[in-house]
All heavy atoms as a GROMACS GRO file, in nm:
protein
  516
    1MET      N    1  -0.466  -0.758   1.439
    1MET     CA    2  -0.334  -0.734   1.396
    1MET      C    3  -0.332  -0.593   1.359
    1MET      O    4  -0.415  -0.541   1.290
    1MET     CB    5  -0.291  -0.828   1.284
    1MET     CG    6  -0.148  -0.792   1.232
    1MET     SD    7  -0.093  -0.905   1.104
    1MET     CE    8  -0.083  -1.048   1.205
    2CYS      N    9  -0.230  -0.515   1.393
    2CYS     CA   10  -0.208  -0.370   1.359
    2CYS      C   11  -0.167  -0.363   1.210
    2CYS      O   12  -0.075  -0.438   1.165
    2CYS     CB   13  -0.100  -0.308   1.436
    2CYS     SG   14  -0.047  -0.140   1.395
    3GLY      N   15  -0.233  -0.278   1.138
    3GLY     CA   16  -0.207  -0.266   0.995
    3GLY      C   17  -0.073  -0.182   0.976
    3GLY      O   18  -0.027  -0.189   0.860
    4ASP      N   19  -0.015  -0.130   1.069
    4ASP     CA   20   0.107  -0.050   1.055
    4ASP      C   21   0.232  -0.130   1.087
    4ASP      O   22   0.326  -0.142   1.013
    4ASP     CB   23   0.101   0.071   1.144
    4ASP     CG   24  -0.002   0.177   1.097
    4ASP    OD1   25  -0.030   0.188   0.983
    4ASP    OD2   26  -0.066   0.227   1.182
    5CYS      N   27   0.232  -0.196   1.205
    5CYS     CA   28   0.351  -0.253   1.248
    5CYS      C   29   0.335  -0.421   1.236
    5CYS      O   30   0.426  -0.491   1.267
    5CYS     CB   31   0.387  -0.233   1.390
    5CYS     SG   32   0.271  -0.284   1.519
    6LEU      N   33   0.214  -0.471   1.200
    6LEU     CA   34   0.176  -0.604   1.198
    6LEU      C   35   0.194  -0.688   1.317
    6LEU      O   36   0.219  -0.813   1.310
    6LEU     CB   37   0.267  -0.667   1.081
    6LEU     CG   38   0.248  -0.606   0.947
    6LEU    CD1   39   0.336  -0.675   0.836
    6LEU    CD2   40   0.105  -0.608   0.898
    7ARG      N   41   0.190  -0.626   1.432
    7ARG     CA   42   0.186  -0.690   1.557
    7ARG      C   43   0.039  -0.708   1.610
    7ARG      O   44  -0.047  -0.630   1.571
    7ARG     CB   45   0.273  -0.609   1.668
    7ARG     CG   46   0.417  -0.596   1.631
    7ARG     CD   47   0.477  -0.514   1.737
    7ARG     NE   48   0.621  -0.498   1.718
    7ARG     CZ   49   0.705  -0.423   1.764
    7ARG    NH1   50   0.657  -0.335   1.850
    7ARG    NH2   51   0.828  -0.416   1.724
    8PRO      N   52   0.023  -0.809   1.701
    8PRO     CA   53  -0.112  -0.807   1.772
    8PRO      C   54  -0.137  -0.669   1.831
    8PRO      O   55  -0.041  -0.603   1.876
    8PRO     CB   56  -0.100  -0.913   1.870
    8PRO     CG   57   0.025  -1.007   1.811
    8PRO     CD   58   0.110  -0.903   1.746
    9LEU      N   59  -0.269  -0.626   1.831
    9LEU     CA   60  -0.304  -0.498   1.874
    9LEU      C   61  -0.258  -0.481   2.027
    9LEU      O   62  -0.228  -0.375   2.068
    9LEU     CB   63  -0.445  -0.471   1.870
    9LEU     CG   64  -0.496  -0.436   1.718
    9LEU    CD1   65  -0.648  -0.415   1.715
    9LEU    CD2   66  -0.428  -0.322   1.666
   10ASN      N   67  -0.263  -0.595   2.097
   10ASN     CA   68  -0.228  -0.567   2.239
   10ASN      C   69  -0.078  -0.556   2.257
   10ASN      O   70  -0.035  -0.529   2.375
   10ASN     CB   71  -0.279  -0.690   2.328
   10ASN     CG   72  -0.211  -0.834   2.288
   10ASN    OD1   73  -0.156  -0.844   2.180
   10ASN    ND2   74  -0.218  -0.924   2.374
   11GLU      N   75   0.000  -0.575   2.160
   11GLU     CA   76   0.152  -0.557   2.154
   11GLU      C   77   0.193  -0.421   2.087
   11GLU      O   78   0.302  -0.382   2.090
   11GLU     CB   79   0.225  -0.671   2.102
   11GLU     CG   80   0.206  -0.805   2.176
   11GLU     CD   81   0.271  -0.917   2.113
   11GLU    OE1   82   0.354  -0.894   2.019
   11GLU    OE2   83   0.248  -1.028   2.152
   12CYS      N   84   0.097  -0.369   2.015
   12CYS     CA   85   0.119  -0.250   1.928
   12CYS      C   86   0.142  -0.129   2.025
   12CYS      O   87   0.069  -0.103   2.116
   12CYS     CB   88   0.002  -0.222   1.841
   12CYS     SG   89   0.013  -0.072   1.748
   13GLN      N   90   0.252  -0.056   2.002
   13GLN     CA   91   0.279   0.056   2.085
   13GLN      C   92   0.231   0.194   2.023
   13GLN      O   93   0.249   0.292   2.095
   13GLN     CB   94   0.436   0.069   2.102
   13GLN     CG   95   0.500  -0.054   2.174
   13GLN     CD   96   0.438  -0.072   2.310
   13GLN    OE1   97   0.442   0.009   2.385
   13GLN    NE2   98   0.404  -0.201   2.330
   14HIS      N   99   0.181   0.199   1.912
   14HIS     CA  100   0.149   0.324   1.845
   14HIS      C  101   0.000   0.336   1.814
   14HIS      O  102  -0.039   0.425   1.744
   14HIS     CB  103   0.235   0.351   1.722
   14HIS     CG  104   0.212   0.250   1.615
   14HIS    ND1  105   0.284   0.136   1.613
   14HIS    CD2  106   0.146   0.252   1.508
   14HIS    CE1  107   0.245   0.068   1.506
   14HIS    NE2  108   0.160   0.147   1.436
   15GLY      N  109  -0.085   0.243   1.865
   15GLY     CA  110  -0.232   0.256   1.847
   15GLY      C  111  -0.275   0.233   1.702
   15GLY      O  112  -0.360   0.308   1.653
   16GLY      N  113  -0.218   0.146   1.629
   16GLY     CA  114  -0.254   0.118   1.488
   16GLY      C  115  -0.392   0.074   1.472
   16GLY      O  116  -0.472   0.042   1.569
   17ILE      N  117  -0.436   0.057   1.357
   17ILE     CA  118  -0.572   0.015   1.314
   17ILE      C  119  -0.576  -0.133   1.298
   17ILE      O  120  -0.484  -0.189   1.248
   17ILE     CB  121  -0.619   0.089   1.186
   17ILE    CG1  122  -0.620   0.231   1.208
   17ILE    CG2  123  -0.758   0.035   1.144
   17ILE    CD1  124  -0.632   0.316   1.085
   18ASP      N  125  -0.680  -0.193   1.355
   18ASP     CA  126  -0.699  -0.346   1.334
   18ASP      C  127  -0.731  -0.370   1.191
   18ASP      O  128  -0.837  -0.345   1.135
   18ASP     CB  129  -0.811  -0.392   1.420
   18ASP     CG  130  -0.828  -0.542   1.418
   18ASP    OD1  131  -0.753  -0.615   1.358
   18ASP    OD2  132  -0.916  -0.588   1.485
   19MET      N  133  -0.632  -0.447   1.132
   19MET     CA  134  -0.653  -0.489   0.993
   19MET      C  135  -0.697  -0.631   0.969
   19MET      O  136  -0.686  -0.681   0.855
   19MET     CB  137  -0.531  -0.456   0.916
   19MET     CG  138  -0.472  -0.313   0.912
   19MET     SD  139  -0.596  -0.206   0.818
   19MET     CE  140  -0.554  -0.238   0.652
   20SER      N  141  -0.726  -0.695   1.085
   20SER     CA  142  -0.747  -0.842   1.078
   20SER      C  143  -0.864  -0.880   0.996
   20SER      O  144  -0.889  -0.971   0.937
   20SER     CB  145  -0.753  -0.911   1.218
   20SER     OG  146  -0.862  -0.841   1.285
   21GLN      N  147  -0.964  -0.779   0.991
   21GLN     CA  148  -1.084  -0.800   0.905
   21GLN      C  149  -1.076  -0.754   0.765
   21GLN      O  150  -1.170  -0.784   0.689
   21GLN     CB  151  -1.208  -0.720   0.981
   21GLN     CG  152  -1.234  -0.782   1.116
   21GLN     CD  153  -1.257  -0.924   1.133
   21GLN    OE1  154  -1.340  -0.978   1.056
   21GLN    NE2  155  -1.196  -1.001   1.219
   22GLU      N  156  -0.966  -0.690   0.741
   22GLU     CA  157  -0.944  -0.638   0.592
   22GLU      C  158  -0.893  -0.762   0.510
   22GLU      O  159  -0.802  -0.824   0.552
   22GLU     CB  160  -0.841  -0.530   0.596
   22GLU     CG  161  -0.886  -0.402   0.656
   22GLU     CD  162  -0.996  -0.336   0.560
   22GLU    OE1  163  -0.975  -0.335   0.445
   22GLU    OE2  164  -1.098  -0.280   0.630
   23SER      N  165  -0.948  -0.774   0.394
   23SER     CA  166  -0.889  -0.872   0.304
   23SER      C  167  -0.928  -0.826   0.152
   23SER      O  168  -1.017  -0.737   0.149
   23SER     CB  169  -0.964  -1.003   0.334
   23SER     OG  170  -1.108  -1.000   0.301
   24ILE      N  171  -0.855  -0.874   0.070
   24ILE     CA  172  -0.878  -0.830  -0.071
   24ILE      C  173  -0.863  -0.962  -0.156
   24ILE      O  174  -0.778  -1.048  -0.132
   24ILE     CB  175  -0.773  -0.728  -0.117
   24ILE    CG1  176  -0.813  -0.680  -0.253
   24ILE    CG2  177  -0.629  -0.772  -0.097
   24ILE    CD1  178  -0.735  -0.552  -0.281
   25SER      N  179  -0.947  -0.971  -0.248
   25SER     CA  180  -0.945  -1.098  -0.329
   25SER      C  181  -0.849  -1.086  -0.449
   25SER      O  182  -0.796  -0.970  -0.470
   25SER     CB  183  -1.081  -1.120  -0.396
   25SER     OG  184  -1.117  -1.016  -0.491
   26TRP      N  185  -0.805  -1.190  -0.508
   26TRP     CA  186  -0.714  -1.187  -0.612
   26TRP      C  187  -0.765  -1.098  -0.737
   26TRP      O  188  -0.702  -1.032  -0.804
   26TRP     CB  189  -0.680  -1.323  -0.668
   26TRP     CG  190  -0.588  -1.402  -0.578
   26TRP    CD1  191  -0.625  -1.507  -0.502
   26TRP    CD2  192  -0.452  -1.379  -0.555
   26TRP    NE1  193  -0.516  -1.548  -0.421
   26TRP    CE2  194  -0.413  -1.462  -0.454
   26TRP    CE3  195  -0.367  -1.281  -0.602
   26TRP    CZ2  196  -0.276  -1.474  -0.403
   26TRP    CZ3  197  -0.224  -1.289  -0.552
   26TRP    CH2  198  -0.198  -1.382  -0.461
   27ALA      N  199  -0.905  -1.113  -0.756
   27ALA     CA  200  -0.976  -1.027  -0.855
   27ALA      C  201  -0.968  -0.892  -0.828
   27ALA      O  202  -0.934  -0.802  -0.919
   27ALA     CB  203  -1.111  -1.078  -0.872
   28GLU      N  204  -0.984  -0.849  -0.695
   28GLU     CA  205  -0.965  -0.711  -0.665
   28GLU      C  206  -0.819  -0.653  -0.682
   28GLU      O  207  -0.796  -0.555  -0.723
   28GLU     CB  208  -1.012  -0.689  -0.515
   28GLU     CG  209  -1.169  -0.703  -0.497
   28GLU     CD  210  -1.199  -0.703  -0.359
   28GLU    OE1  211  -1.140  -0.776  -0.278
   28GLU    OE2  212  -1.280  -0.625  -0.320
   29LEU      N  213  -0.718  -0.744  -0.645
   29LEU     CA  214  -0.580  -0.713  -0.672
   29LEU      C  215  -0.553  -0.683  -0.816
   29LEU      O  216  -0.479  -0.588  -0.843
   29LEU     CB  217  -0.491  -0.821  -0.623
   29LEU     CG  218  -0.470  -0.829  -0.463
   29LEU    CD1  219  -0.390  -0.956  -0.430
   29LEU    CD2  220  -0.394  -0.703  -0.414
   30ALA      N  221  -0.610  -0.762  -0.898
   30ALA     CA  222  -0.589  -0.749  -1.045
   30ALA      C  223  -0.640  -0.610  -1.089
   30ALA      O  224  -0.605  -0.567  -1.199
   30ALA     CB  225  -0.649  -0.872  -1.120
   31GLU      N  226  -0.748  -0.560  -1.026
   31GLU     CA  227  -0.817  -0.441  -1.070
   31GLU      C  228  -0.757  -0.320  -1.010
   31GLU      O  229  -0.793  -0.206  -1.052
   31GLU     CB  230  -0.962  -0.455  -1.039
   31GLU     CG  231  -1.045  -0.552  -1.106
   31GLU     CD  232  -1.039  -0.535  -1.256
   31GLU    OE1  233  -1.057  -0.415  -1.304
   31GLU    OE2  234  -1.028  -0.633  -1.336
   32LEU      N  235  -0.647  -0.329  -0.928
   32LEU     CA  236  -0.595  -0.209  -0.854
   32LEU      C  237  -0.525  -0.118  -0.967
   32LEU      O  238  -0.468  -0.167  -1.071
   32LEU     CB  239  -0.485  -0.252  -0.765
   32LEU     CG  240  -0.540  -0.304  -0.630
   32LEU    CD1  241  -0.424  -0.348  -0.533
   32LEU    CD2  242  -0.625  -0.200  -0.549
   33THR      N  243  -0.532   0.002  -0.937
   33THR     CA  244  -0.446   0.109  -1.003
   33THR      C  245  -0.368   0.182  -0.906
   33THR      O  246  -0.388   0.150  -0.785
   33THR     CB  247  -0.541   0.207  -1.076
   33THR    OG1  248  -0.608   0.273  -0.985
   33THR    CG2  249  -0.643   0.140  -1.180
   34HIS      N  250  -0.270   0.271  -0.949
   34HIS     CA  251  -0.203   0.354  -0.849
   34HIS      C  252  -0.302   0.422  -0.761
   34HIS      O  253  -0.292   0.413  -0.638
   34HIS     CB  254  -0.106   0.450  -0.920
   34HIS     CG  255  -0.052   0.547  -0.822
   34HIS    ND1  256   0.057   0.507  -0.742
   34HIS    CD2  257  -0.082   0.675  -0.787
   34HIS    CE1  258   0.095   0.614  -0.667
   34HIS    NE2  259   0.008   0.712  -0.693
   35ALA      N  260  -0.395   0.489  -0.806
   35ALA     CA  261  -0.499   0.564  -0.732
   35ALA      C  262  -0.574   0.468  -0.633
   35ALA      O  263  -0.581   0.504  -0.515
   35ALA     CB  264  -0.595   0.637  -0.824
   36THR      N  265  -0.613   0.364  -0.676
   36THR     CA  266  -0.699   0.267  -0.575
   36THR      C  267  -0.587   0.213  -0.485
   36THR      O  268  -0.645   0.178  -0.368
   36THR     CB  269  -0.774   0.164  -0.655
   36THR    OG1  270  -0.693   0.085  -0.744
   36THR    CG2  271  -0.878   0.233  -0.732
   37GLN      N  272  -0.471   0.176  -0.515
   37GLN     CA  273  -0.377   0.124  -0.424
   37GLN      C  274  -0.346   0.215  -0.308
   37GLN      O  275  -0.347   0.187  -0.208
   37GLN     CB  276  -0.250   0.088  -0.511
   37GLN     CG  277  -0.124   0.069  -0.423
   37GLN     CD  278  -0.101  -0.076  -0.385
   37GLN    OE1  279  -0.180  -0.173  -0.434
   37GLN    NE2  280  -0.009  -0.097  -0.287
   38VAL      N  281  -0.328   0.349  -0.360
   38VAL     CA  282  -0.297   0.449  -0.248
   38VAL      C  283  -0.420   0.470  -0.161
   38VAL      O  284  -0.407   0.492  -0.038
   38VAL     CB  285  -0.246   0.583  -0.323
   38VAL    CG1  286  -0.235   0.692  -0.215
   38VAL    CG2  287  -0.116   0.552  -0.378
   39GLU      N  288  -0.542   0.470  -0.224
   39GLU     CA  289  -0.657   0.497  -0.150
   39GLU      C  290  -0.674   0.381  -0.052
   39GLU      O  291  -0.709   0.409   0.067
   39GLU     CB  292  -0.777   0.491  -0.237
   39GLU     CG  293  -0.906   0.532  -0.167
   39GLU     CD  294  -1.021   0.525  -0.272
   39GLU    OE1  295  -1.011   0.573  -0.383
   39GLU    OE2  296  -1.136   0.480  -0.231
   40ARG      N  297  -0.660   0.273  -0.085
   40ARG     CA  298  -0.683   0.150  -0.001
   40ARG      C  299  -0.574   0.126   0.100
   40ARG      O  300  -0.600   0.089   0.218
   40ARG     CB  301  -0.713   0.017  -0.077
   40ARG     CG  302  -0.744  -0.098   0.008
   40ARG     CD  303  -0.800  -0.202  -0.074
   40ARG     NE  304  -0.842  -0.320   0.020
   40ARG     CZ  305  -0.951  -0.382   0.023
   40ARG    NH1  306  -1.037  -0.344  -0.074
   40ARG    NH2  307  -0.970  -0.477   0.107
   41PHE      N  308  -0.444   0.137   0.059
   41PHE     CA  309  -0.336   0.089   0.142
   41PHE      C  310  -0.247   0.210   0.183
   41PHE      O  311  -0.150   0.190   0.260
   41PHE     CB  312  -0.242  -0.009   0.067
   41PHE     CG  313  -0.324  -0.131   0.039
   41PHE    CD1  314  -0.354  -0.162  -0.100
   41PHE    CD2  315  -0.359  -0.221   0.128
   41PHE    CE1  316  -0.432  -0.273  -0.132
   41PHE    CE2  317  -0.428  -0.340   0.105
   41PHE     CZ  318  -0.460  -0.370  -0.038
   42ASN      N  319  -0.270   0.330   0.136
   42ASN     CA  320  -0.201   0.447   0.168
   42ASN      C  321  -0.051   0.443   0.134
   42ASN      O  322   0.043   0.495   0.204
   42ASN     CB  323  -0.217   0.484   0.314
   42ASN     CG  324  -0.183   0.633   0.343
   42ASN    OD1  325  -0.195   0.715   0.260
   42ASN    ND2  326  -0.137   0.658   0.466
   43TRP      N  327  -0.026   0.359   0.029
   43TRP     CA  328   0.119   0.342  -0.017
   43TRP      C  329   0.115   0.273  -0.154
   43TRP      O  330   0.027   0.192  -0.190
   43TRP     CB  331   0.186   0.248   0.077
   43TRP     CG  332   0.330   0.229   0.044
   43TRP    CD1  333   0.432   0.307   0.076
   43TRP    CD2  334   0.388   0.119  -0.018
   43TRP    NE1  335   0.552   0.249   0.038
   43TRP    CE2  336   0.521   0.128  -0.032
   43TRP    CE3  337   0.325   0.003  -0.079
   43TRP    CZ2  338   0.607   0.040  -0.100
   43TRP    CZ3  339   0.424  -0.085  -0.145
   43TRP    CH2  340   0.547  -0.071  -0.148
   44CYS      N  341   0.225   0.304  -0.229
   44CYS     CA  342   0.245   0.243  -0.359
   44CYS      C  343   0.396   0.231  -0.376
   44CYS      O  344   0.469   0.309  -0.337
   44CYS     CB  345   0.187   0.324  -0.484
   44CYS     SG  346   0.209   0.228  -0.642
   45SER      N  347   0.448   0.123  -0.429
   45SER     CA  348   0.590   0.095  -0.453
   45SER      C  349   0.653   0.197  -0.531
   45SER      O  350   0.779   0.214  -0.539
   45SER     CB  351   0.614  -0.046  -0.490
   45SER     OG  352   0.565  -0.074  -0.614
   46CYS      N  353   0.573   0.272  -0.609
   46CYS     CA  354   0.635   0.368  -0.708
   46CYS      C  355   0.685   0.493  -0.628
   46CYS      O  356   0.762   0.576  -0.682
   46CYS     CB  357   0.542   0.414  -0.806
   46CYS     SG  358   0.403   0.521  -0.750
   47GLU      N  359   0.664   0.502  -0.505
   47GLU     CA  360   0.704   0.616  -0.408
   47GLU      C  361   0.859   0.616  -0.412
   47GLU      O  362   0.926   0.720  -0.406
   47GLU     CB  363   0.653   0.606  -0.265
   47GLU     CG  364   0.502   0.635  -0.262
   47GLU     CD  365   0.453   0.614  -0.129
   47GLU    OE1  366   0.524   0.583  -0.036
   47GLU    OE2  367   0.329   0.630  -0.118
   48GLU      N  368   0.925   0.506  -0.428
   48GLU     CA  369   1.066   0.488  -0.440
   48GLU      C  370   1.124   0.530  -0.573
   48GLU      O  371   1.245   0.542  -0.598
   48GLU     CB  372   1.117   0.348  -0.395
   48GLU     CG  373   1.064   0.308  -0.258
   48GLU     CD  374   1.130   0.394  -0.148
   48GLU    OE1  375   1.250   0.431  -0.168
   48GLU    OE2  376   1.070   0.416  -0.050
   49GLN      N  377   1.031   0.541  -0.674
   49GLN     CA  378   1.069   0.575  -0.813
   49GLN      C  379   1.164   0.476  -0.869
   49GLN      O  380   1.241   0.514  -0.972
   49GLN     CB  381   1.123   0.710  -0.820
   49GLN     CG  382   1.027   0.815  -0.795
   49GLN     CD  383   0.916   0.830  -0.903
   49GLN    OE1  384   0.940   0.860  -1.017
   49GLN    NE2  385   0.787   0.809  -0.858
   50GLU      N  386   1.158   0.349  -0.820
   50GLU     CA  387   1.238   0.242  -0.879
   50GLU      C  388   1.159   0.139  -0.970
   50GLU      O  389   1.201   0.082  -1.066
   50GLU     CB  390   1.316   0.178  -0.779
   50GLU     CG  391   1.417   0.257  -0.708
   50GLU     CD  392   1.500   0.179  -0.603
   50GLU    OE1  393   1.480   0.066  -0.577
   50GLU    OE2  394   1.575   0.258  -0.528
   51GLU      N  395   1.032   0.124  -0.925
   51GLU     CA  396   0.948   0.034  -0.998
   51GLU      C  397   0.813   0.100  -1.002
   51GLU      O  398   0.768   0.169  -0.925
   51GLU     CB  399   0.934  -0.113  -0.938
   51GLU     CG  400   0.882  -0.101  -0.793
   51GLU     CD  401   0.882  -0.248  -0.737
   51GLU    OE1  402   0.983  -0.285  -0.684
   51GLU    OE2  403   0.773  -0.307  -0.737
   52PHE      N  404   0.738   0.075  -1.114
   52PHE     CA  405   0.607   0.137  -1.139
   52PHE      C  406   0.502   0.023  -1.174
   52PHE      O  407   0.492  -0.007  -1.288
   52PHE     CB  408   0.620   0.242  -1.253
   52PHE     CG  409   0.730   0.340  -1.227
   52PHE    CD1  410   0.859   0.331  -1.258
   52PHE    CD2  411   0.690   0.455  -1.148
   52PHE    CE1  412   0.950   0.421  -1.228
   52PHE    CE2  413   0.790   0.555  -1.121
   52PHE     CZ  414   0.921   0.536  -1.161
   53PRO      N  415   0.442  -0.026  -1.075
   53PRO     CA  416   0.360  -0.149  -1.102
   53PRO      C  417   0.221  -0.115  -1.179
   53PRO      O  418   0.160  -0.209  -1.225
   53PRO     CB  419   0.323  -0.190  -0.960
   53PRO     CG  420   0.337  -0.074  -0.870
   53PRO     CD  421   0.454   0.010  -0.932
   54PHE      N  422   0.182   0.020  -1.178
   54PHE     CA  423   0.062   0.057  -1.251
   54PHE      C  424   0.098   0.150  -1.353
   54PHE      O  425   0.181   0.240  -1.336
   54PHE     CB  426  -0.040   0.111  -1.147
   54PHE     CG  427  -0.060   0.020  -1.032
   54PHE    CD1  428  -0.004   0.042  -0.908
   54PHE    CD2  429  -0.132  -0.102  -1.041
   54PHE    CE1  430  -0.031  -0.035  -0.802
   54PHE    CE2  431  -0.156  -0.185  -0.937
   54PHE     CZ  432  -0.108  -0.154  -0.813
   55GLU      N  433   0.010   0.154  -1.457
   55GLU     CA  434   0.032   0.251  -1.575
   55GLU      C  435   0.018   0.391  -1.525
   55GLU      O  436   0.078   0.479  -1.588
   55GLU     CB  437  -0.071   0.223  -1.679
   55GLU     CG  438  -0.036   0.096  -1.755
   55GLU     CD  439  -0.135   0.069  -1.873
   55GLU    OE1  440  -0.211   0.170  -1.916
   55GLU    OE2  441  -0.134  -0.042  -1.914
   56ASP      N  442  -0.072   0.420  -1.424
   56ASP     CA  443  -0.099   0.551  -1.381
   56ASP      C  444  -0.007   0.593  -1.269
   56ASP      O  445  -0.027   0.707  -1.198
   56ASP     CB  446  -0.251   0.567  -1.335
   56ASP     CG  447  -0.284   0.486  -1.222
   56ASP    OD1  448  -0.234   0.378  -1.195
   56ASP    OD2  449  -0.381   0.514  -1.149
   57CYS      N  450   0.102   0.524  -1.243
   57CYS     CA  451   0.198   0.569  -1.140
   57CYS      C  452   0.267   0.698  -1.181
   57CYS      O  453   0.312   0.704  -1.302
   57CYS     CB  454   0.307   0.459  -1.103
   57CYS     SG  455   0.244   0.319  -1.015
   58PRO      N  456   0.273   0.799  -1.094
   58PRO     CA  457   0.341   0.917  -1.137
   58PRO      C  458   0.493   0.896  -1.148
   58PRO      O  459   0.548   0.825  -1.066
   58PRO     CB  460   0.317   1.021  -1.025
   58PRO     CG  461   0.281   0.936  -0.903
   58PRO     CD  462   0.219   0.798  -0.966
   59ARG      N  463   0.554   0.954  -1.244
   59ARG     CA  464   0.700   0.943  -1.256
   59ARG      C  465   0.757   1.083  -1.250
   59ARG      O  466   0.714   1.179  -1.312
   59ARG     CB  467   0.735   0.876  -1.395
   59ARG     CG  468   0.704   0.734  -1.396
   59ARG     CD  469   0.709   0.678  -1.537
   59ARG     NE  470   0.701   0.540  -1.543
   59ARG     CZ  471   0.597   0.461  -1.536
   59ARG    NH1  472   0.482   0.529  -1.511
   59ARG    NH2  473   0.605   0.330  -1.544
   60LYS      N  474   0.866   1.097  -1.162
   60LYS     CA  475   0.927   1.229  -1.140
   60LYS      C  476   1.031   1.238  -1.255
   60LYS      O  477   1.115   1.150  -1.272
   60LYS     CB  478   0.996   1.239  -1.000
   60LYS     CG  479   0.888   1.236  -0.900
   60LYS     CD  480   0.946   1.242  -0.769
   60LYS     CE  481   0.838   1.233  -0.655
   60LYS     NZ  482   0.891   1.222  -0.529
   61GLU      N  483   1.034   1.358  -1.320
   61GLU     CA  484   1.118   1.394  -1.421
   61GLU      C  485   1.261   1.419  -1.366
   61GLU      O  486   1.278   1.458  -1.249
   61GLU     CB  487   1.074   1.520  -1.499
   61GLU     CG  488   0.948   1.508  -1.565
   61GLU     CD  489   0.952   1.416  -1.682
   61GLU    OE1  490   1.057   1.406  -1.747
   61GLU    OE2  491   0.852   1.340  -1.706
   62GLY      N  492   1.366   1.387  -1.445
   62GLY     CA  493   1.507   1.415  -1.397
   62GLY      C  494   1.569   1.319  -1.304
   62GLY      O  495   1.676   1.336  -1.254
   63LEU      N  496   1.500   1.198  -1.266
   63LEU     CA  497   1.564   1.108  -1.174
   63LEU      C  498   1.638   0.997  -1.255
   63LEU      O  499   1.585   0.953  -1.356
   63LEU     CB  500   1.454   1.044  -1.081
   63LEU     CG  501   1.393   1.137  -0.975
   63LEU    CD1  502   1.291   1.056  -0.909
   63LEU    CD2  503   1.493   1.184  -0.886
   64ASN      N  504   1.754   0.963  -1.214
   64ASN     CA  505   1.820   0.848  -1.270
   64ASN      C  506   1.768   0.721  -1.220
   64ASN      O  507   1.774   0.692  -1.093
   64ASN     CB  508   1.971   0.859  -1.236
   64ASN     CG  509   2.034   0.979  -1.308
   64ASN    OD1  510   1.986   1.031  -1.405
   64ASN    ND2  511   2.136   1.041  -1.237
   65ALA      N  512   1.715   0.639  -1.305
   65ALA     CA  513   1.655   0.507  -1.256
   65ALA      C  514   1.728   0.399  -1.316
   65ALA      O  515   1.795   0.401  -1.411
   65ALA     CB  516   1.512   0.500  -1.310
   0.00000   0.00000   0.00000
């Protein structure tokens, strides 16, 4: 399965990376921080500046939330 579009690799049109062997345990999920979330998944929901799931998520000054 493609890690970008979640389609089978033979249907993927952009040459994504096979994420079918990637897995994370509940214990590992509980230990994530913003830094490790971004390192592992290249994304964090705080990028939208609406929710901040981790204490170390950066917050932009002057945004109306």
